[in-house]
N, C-alpha and C positions, 0 to 999 in steps of 0.2 A: 504494500500500500504506500502511495506517495504521501509525503508530508506536505501540508499546505505551504505555499510560498511565504517566506518571511519578508515583511515590509522592511525596506532599507532604512536604518536609523543612523543619523549622523551625530558625531560628537560635537561639542561646542567648538573645539579647535578646528574640526573639518569645516564647520559652518563659516568660521572666521576666514579660513583660507579661501573658500569659495567666494565669500563676500568681498574680499580684497581684490579679486580678479573680475568681479562683475560690475557692469555699468548700471544694473538694476538693484534696488535695495530689496532685501528679503527679511522676513521674520522667521525666527527660530523658536519652535515650541515642541516639546516632547520628542526631540530627536528628528523632527521633520522641518523642512525648509519650504517656505511659501513666498512666492513673488508678491511684492506689494504693488498695488495698482497706482497708476498715475493720478494726477489731481485735475480738477476742473478749475476754471477761472475763479468761481466763487470760493472754492476750497482754498486756493492760493491767497486770495484777498483776505479771507478770514484768518488764515495762519499768520499772514503779515500784519494784519490789524491787531491781533492779539499780542504778537511779539512786540510790536511798536508800543502799544498801550502799556504792557508790562514793563518794558525797558524804561519808558519815560517815568512811570510811577515809582519804580524802584530806585532810579537814580544811582547814587553811589552807596547803597546800603550793604554791599557785600554779597549780593545775590546776582546770579548770572542767568540770562534767558537764552535758551538753546533752540535752534531751528530743527526742522525734521531731519537734518543730517546727523544729529547726535543719537547714537544708539544707547538705549537703556536696557539693563538686564535685571530681572527679578531673581535674586539669588536663591530664594526658596523653591522656585519652580523651574528656573532655567530659561524662562521666556526672554528672548532678546528681540527688541523691536525699536522702531523709530517713531516716537510720538510726534504729533504735529508741532507741539511746543512743550518744553519742559523748563523748570526752574530749579536751580540748586543754590542754596544759601550756605555760606561758609566754605569749608574745605571741599574740594571735589574728591569724591571717592570712586576709584575705578575697579572694575572686575579684576580679580587676581589672575585670570587667564587672558585678559586683553586690556591693554592700557588705553584703548580708545572707546571703552564701553563704560558709561557711568552707572552707578548703583544707588545713588542717594538723592533722587529728586524730592523736593518738597511739594511741587505742583506738577501735574501732567494735564495736558490739554489735547483732546482729539476732536477734529472737525468731522462730523458725521457725514457719511455718504450712504446711498441706498445699499450698496454691496457690503458695507462693514458695520452699519448701525447696530444690528443685533449683537454682533461679536463684541463691539466696543462697549456696549451697555452691560453685557453679561460676562462672557468668558474672559475677555481682556481685563475687565474690572476685577474679576476674581483673582487674577494674577497680580494686578497693580496693588490691590489693597494689602498684599503681603509684604510690600516694601515698607520696612519700619519707619523710614523718614517721611513717607508720603502723607501729607495732611489734607490735600485737596485734589479733586479730579473734576475736570470740566469737559462737558460734551456740547459742542457748538453746532447748532442746526444751520444748514445751508438754505432751508426752505422758508424760514421765518426768523424774526428776531427773538431768539430763545436760546438760553444756555442752561443746561442741566448742571447743577452744582452739588457735588458731594463733598461733605466735610467730615473729617475723622473726629470723633468725640474722644474724651479722655478714657472712656471704658473700651475703646477700640471699635465701637459701633460707628456707623456712618449715618449722617443726616442728609436727606435729599431736599433740595430747594430749586424750583424753577425760577429763572430770572427772565422776564419778558419785556418787550417793547422798550420803554425808557427807564425801567428800574435800574438802580445802581447795582453793580456786581461787587460785593464786598468780599475780599479775600483775607480772612482773619490771620491765616498763617504768615502772610506777607505784610499785614497791616496796611493794605492799600484798597482803594475803591476805584473801580474802572467804570467807564461809561460805555454802554452798548452802542451809542452813537459813534464813538471812536473805533470800536471793534468792527462794526458793520459798515463803516464809511465806504460808499461806492459799491457795495455788494449787490444791491437791488436796483442800481441805476440801469437805464436802458442801454 
């Protein structure tokens, strides 16, 4: 009797070696490698708008705002991915297996798209919330002025808040308040 074919699993080191040779970014989860899709104009505008708003609000506070080119790894699960925006305050901590992969974001932002929304809201958040330093997770809608804001509580539970229209986006972990006008500037222009 033939044994079932075994699915090929990659080590993190093999993933990094492939990633360094690739022109496309990939996500690594459970030993598997997945190509990440390209972005739309709205997606790009929202990523830039959020990065700009955060950079301006944080000024010289010792926090750094990273673009979607910065890889983040969840040590507990092994997930390696490229959030749309991430923020690290204080010392940068890198993965012991790769000095180009951060492990200590305080804030992660994902811009939702139809193909990734369910994953970003569920499985990806299940990974992200295991990052000990993570305090806030934002999901930005491309279809309406709406940001889903998760905040970690002292007991390690998470509180969900929807920020809509012209409400301020208060980020307690960074002690800043952002304007949705700034984040969504130009997104719905014809």
